[in-house]
C-alpha positions in Angstrom: -24.8 38.8 -21.2 -24.9 37.3 -17.7 -21.0 37.3 -17.7 -21.1 41.0 -18.3 -23.3 41.7 -15.3 -21.3 39.2 -13.2 -18.1 41.0 -14.1 -19.6 44.4 -13.1 -20.5 42.9 -9.7 -17.1 41.5 -9.3 -15.4 44.8 -10.0 -17.8 46.6 -7.7 -17.2 44.1 -4.9 -13.4 44.2 -5.4 -13.5 48.0 -5.2 -15.6 48.1 -2.0 -13.5 45.3 -0.5 -10.2 47.0 -1.1 -11.0 50.7 -0.6 -9.8 52.2 2.7 -11.4 55.2 4.2 -10.3 56.1 7.7 -13.2 58.3 8.6 -15.9 55.6 8.3 -15.4 54.0 11.7 -15.6 50.4 12.5 -19.3 50.0 11.7 -18.9 51.7 8.3 -15.9 49.5 7.6 -17.8 46.3 8.4 -20.8 47.4 6.3 -18.4 48.2 3.4 -16.8 44.7 3.6 -20.1 42.9 3.8 -21.5 44.8 0.8 -18.3 43.9 -1.1 -18.5 40.2 -0.2 -22.3 40.3 -1.1 -21.4 41.6 -4.6 -19.1 38.6 -5.0 -22.0 36.2 -4.0 -24.4 38.0 -6.4 -21.9 37.6 -9.2 -21.5 33.9 -8.5 -25.3 33.5 -8.4 -25.7 35.2 -11.8 -23.0 33.1 -13.4 -24.2 29.9 -11.8 -27.9 30.4 -12.9 -29.7 27.6 -14.7 -29.8 27.7 -18.5 -33.2 28.0 -20.3 -34.4 25.0 -22.2 -35.9 25.7 -25.6 
């Protein structure tokens, strides 16, 4: 289940990282890139989480 959520964050991050909108300006562009990279880090954190011990 965690791989499913991680893949959603990876897809969202890749979309935000690669989309180009000319009307956003430089600040909007930087915020979009930072959110895209943040989604990659969240996906890595989800996948890298510790397993539960029974």
